[in-house]
N, C-alpha and C positions, 0 to 999 in steps of 0.2 A: 125526391132525391136520387140524381145518376148512380148509379152502381158501382161504388171503388172497388179493386180487387189488393189481394197481397200475393207476391209470389214468392216462392221459397225455394231457395238453393236449399240442397240437401246435406252434404259433407258439411261437419264445422256449423251448421246451423239446426236440422233437424236433432243430428246425431254425432257424436266426437270422434269422427273416427280417425282423423289425423295419423295418431301411433300404428293402426289397423294397417291403414294406406302405405304407409313409409316402409315397415316390417313388409308387407305384399311385394310391394317394388324391389326392397333390398332382395327379397327371396328371390322373387323372378329374375332380376337382371343377375344378381350372383349362377344361379344354374345356366346362364346363356352365356357364359362368363364377359359380362358388364361388368361396372362398379356404377351405384347410384348414391351421389352424397343428398344428406339432409337439406341442402344448400340448393341445390336441383330442384328436389322432391316442392319444399318451399315454395319456388320460381317459377314452377307449371301448376298449381292449383288453377283451376277452371276449364286449362286444357281437356278435351277426353283422352282418356287413353290412347289411344291410336296416335294421336297428335304428338304425344310426350315421347312414344315409344320411335316415332319415325321423328325425330327432331333431335333424340340422343343417339340411338344405334340403326338409324333407318336406311343408310349407306348398305347398296347391294343387298335389300330386304326385300322379297314380294311382300305385296298385297296380304297374300294367304297365311305369308309367315307373322307378319304385324298383328292379323287378327287372331293368330294361334297365341301368341305372345299377350295381344290383350285378355284373350278367355281367360289364358293359364293366372294372370294376375287378379282378374276380378273375384274367381273359384278362390283363390287363397284370401282373399279379402275377406270373403263371404266366412270363409271358412271360420276366420280369426274374430269376426263378431259376431257369431250364433253364439255362444256358450255365454258371454258377458257382454249384452248389448249395452253399450255405450249411450243410451238416451240421451239427449243435451235437456237441461232441466228447464223445466218451465214450455217446454214444446206443444207437448198435447194440449197445455189450458188455453196457449194463446190462439191455438188452431179450433181451439171448441168454441173461446172468447168471439173470434170473429168470426167463423159462420155464423153464430147466435145473432151476432151484431147485421147479418147482411153482408158480409163482405165474399164476394168471389175468391176462389183459393186454386191456386197451380202450384205443382212445381217445376223447375227450371233447374235442373241437373246437367251435367256433363257426363255424369254416371251410367252403366249400364243398365237396362226395365230391370232386369233381374235384382239388381240392388236396392233400385228407389221402389220396387214391389215389396221387397221383404221389409224397409225401414218402414214404411208406411201400414203395411200388416203389423209389425211389431209395435207400433206406436198407439195401433189400433183406432188409427183419423185417416183409412183409405177413402171412406164413405164421405167425408166434409170437404175432398177435392175433384172439384167439378174436370180440373185437365190437368197434365202430366206430361211433360218435355225431357227424354233420358237424352245420352248420348248417341244413342240409335235413329234420332228424329232430325239431328242435326250435322251439318257438315262441315262446319265452322266453330271451334270452341271460344270462352271467352277468352279479351274481351270484344270480340263480336257479338251483338247485341243479339243475334239468330234467334238462340233459347229462348230472350223474354220475350221479343217479337211476337215467334210462335203460339207460345203458351197465352200471351194477351188476346194473340187472336183465336185460338181455341176457348177461349174463355167467352169470346164478345165484347171485350173489354178496348175503350182507345188506350194509349198508354198513357197518356196525360192524366188517366183516371187509376192507373196502377204503384202499387209499390213495391219494392224489390228487398227483401231481406238477403244478404249475402255478408260472407266472412273475410271475403278475399277480395282484394284491391282489384283482379280483372274482372271480376264479379259485378265491384260498385260502377268498373267503368262502361262492363257493358249494360248496365242498367240506364244509366243514364246515356251513353251511345242512343239504345231504344228510346228516348225521351220520358223515361219515368223516373220517382221519386225512389231512394234508392237509401237506405237503413243498413249501416256497417254493423255486426256483431264481432267482439272482439273474443270471440275463442281461441283455442288451443291453437298457439304457433302464432298470433296475432296478437297487434296493439293499438291501442284506439288511434295513434299516429300512424298505423300505416293506412286506415280508411278514413283519415282525415278530407279526403273528397267526397266521400257518403254525404246526403243532406241530414245523414241522423247517423250517430255512432252512440251502443250501449254497449257494452259489457257482463250483459245478462239477459235472456229471455222477456224477463219478468218485468225488466223495464218498458215495454211495448204493451201495450193496448189497441182494443177499436179503439177508442176515442183521442188518444197519443197519434194514432197512424193518420186518422183519418182530418186531426189538425194541422198535416204535413199540405195538405191539397188547398 
């Protein structure tokens, strides 16, 4: 049987980082003399931090300054989740079950590599993944499919044999644009209706099994 792949977004899928990301964005924005609303935050899901900074405050900012603000924001985020790591219920078990069933596994995230590696280490599943793609590997954030196409390439699995687990409409759109199956997880800040374009929508990871994902193909 041709191998299947599962590609996981990280934020809102493997770890419930909604509040930590929002708080770190607000703290950085206030320090720099900007404002950042929760509506703006929710609408920016899937983009890289660099893209978000350039979109909202980029006029007159050099690439170097954008990179500095990006690093500042992400460092604040990591500090917030280090003490109380908000693992998504069922994430570790699903990853283990998929790996044991023969799925190839990858992470496709817009976050920086430091965030992705920290999350995988804290979950104790880094050795289960054959590929990781982070914001430093891509030039275009979601809904562009670049992050998922690169993940599939690194796994050596064709897009039509890949399923993406995402919590944001932009991520679902990216998966579909990549020619992959899409699974929407209605985690914090999302409703099932927000993810209605996905091939399958769940509200908890324990609704997913290798058999259920395999049946999508």
